[in-house]
C-alpha positions in Angstrom: 0.0 0.0 0.0 2.9 2.3 0.8 6.3 2.3 -0.9 9.0 0.6 1.4 6.5 -0.3 3.9 5.9 -4.1 4.2 3.1 -5.6 6.2 3.8 -9.2 4.9 6.6 -11.2 3.5 6.6 -11.7 -0.2 8.7 -11.9 -3.3 9.4 -9.7 -6.3 9.1 -11.1 -9.8 8.8 -9.0 -12.9 10.0 -11.1 -15.8 6.9 -11.9 -17.8 7.3 -12.7 -21.5 6.8 -9.2 -22.6 9.5 -7.9 -20.2 11.8 -10.6 -21.3 11.5 -9.4 -24.9 12.3 -5.9 -23.9 15.3 -7.1 -21.9 16.6 -9.1 -24.9 16.7 -5.8 -26.9 18.1 -3.7 -24.0 20.9 -6.2 -23.2 22.6 -5.3 -26.5 23.2 -1.8 -25.0 24.3 -2.9 -21.5 28.0 -2.6 -21.9 27.7 0.9 -23.3 25.3 2.0 -20.6 27.6 0.5 -17.9 30.5 2.5 -19.4 28.5 5.7 -19.2 27.6 4.9 -15.6 31.3 4.5 -14.8 32.1 7.8 -16.3 29.4 9.5 -14.3 30.6 7.9 -11.1 34.2 8.9 -11.8 33.0 12.5 -12.4 31.1 12.5 -9.1 34.0 11.0 -7.1 36.5 13.4 -8.6 34.2 16.5 -8.2 33.1 15.6 -4.7 36.3 14.5 -3.1 36.8 17.7 -1.0 33.1 18.1 -0.2 33.0 16.3 3.1 30.3 14.0 1.8 31.1 10.2 2.3 31.5 8.8 -1.2 31.2 5.1 -2.3 34.4 3.3 -3.3 35.2 0.3 -5.4 38.1 -2.0 -4.5 41.0 -1.7 -7.0 40.3 -5.4 -8.2 36.7 -4.7 -9.0 34.6 -2.9 -11.6 31.2 -1.6 -10.6 28.3 -1.3 -12.9 27.1 1.6 -10.7 23.4 0.6 -10.6 23.2 3.2 -7.8 25.5 5.9 -6.6 24.9 6.2 -2.8 26.4 8.8 -0.7 26.3 9.5 3.0 25.7 12.7 4.8 24.8 13.3 8.5 22.4 16.0 7.5 20.7 14.0 4.7 17.3 15.6 5.1 18.7 19.1 4.6 20.7 17.8 1.7 17.5 16.3 0.1 15.7 19.6 0.5 18.6 21.4 -1.1 18.6 19.0 -4.1 14.8 19.0 -4.4 14.8 22.7 -4.5 17.1 22.7 -7.5 15.1 20.0 -9.2 17.8 17.3 -8.8 16.4 13.8 -8.3 17.5 11.8 -5.3 16.2 8.7 -3.5 16.3 7.0 -0.2 16.2 3.3 -0.7 14.6 1.3 2.2 14.1 4.1 4.7 12.6 1.5 7.2 15.0 -1.3 7.7 13.6 -4.8 7.0 13.8 -6.1 10.4 11.8 -3.2 11.8 8.9 -3.8 9.3 5.6 -5.4 10.4 6.4 -8.3 7.9 9.4 -9.3 10.0 8.1 -8.5 13.5 8.6 -12.2 14.5 12.2 -12.2 13.6 13.2 -11.3 17.2 15.1 -8.3 16.2 14.4 -4.8 17.5 15.6 -1.3 17.1 19.1 -1.0 18.4 20.2 -4.5 17.4 22.0 -3.4 14.3 23.3 0.2 15.1 25.4 0.6 11.9 22.5 -0.3 9.8 20.3 2.1 11.7 22.9 4.9 11.2 23.2 4.2 7.5 19.4 4.2 7.1 19.4 7.8 8.3 22.4 9.0 6.2 22.3 7.3 2.8 21.1 9.0 -0.4 21.2 7.9 -4.0 22.2 10.5 -6.6 21.1 10.3 -10.2 23.1 8.0 -12.3 22.4 6.5 -15.7 23.2 6.7 -19.4 20.5 9.4 -19.7 22.6 11.9 -17.8 24.6 14.4 -19.8 28.0 15.8 -18.6 26.2 19.1 -17.8 23.7 17.2 -15.7 26.5 15.6 -13.8 28.1 18.9 -13.3 24.9 20.3 -12.0 24.6 17.6 -9.4 28.3 18.1 -8.4 27.9 21.9 -8.1 24.7 21.5 -6.0 26.5 19.2 -3.5 29.6 21.3 -3.3 27.4 24.4 -2.8 25.6 22.6 0.0 28.9 21.6 1.7 30.2 25.1 1.6 27.1 26.5 3.2 28.4 25.1 6.6 26.2 22.0 6.5 29.0 19.7 7.5 
């Protein structure tokens, strides 16, 4: 009924025959799209290194497809308002941790059992990333985050 709020356990399956046909066409573009995502992530990391925002990292031996670009900031809600005011998309994925949902109330876990998860759930924010972004879109996101950081929000 409400996004990210789960009253019962379930599963997620979206690959019907029509979706499979679309996927077959889209897979031809996957390598190029992933390359574009890597370029955007590299721009974000280079442009935001001195911002005080906690950035994701990839081990030297790995190569990310950058499905998401998730940052951390202790004043996430202020940052969201700043980005929203500039028309820059951002998302919070899973704002209510699974073990705190009604669907998992019988798990035996309670608030405070996973303090790092609870801290992260209040600080993480996904920035726009995808092959649809232009270099100027990317620069706009970087500029907005740098501006936020320079306004004494750290």
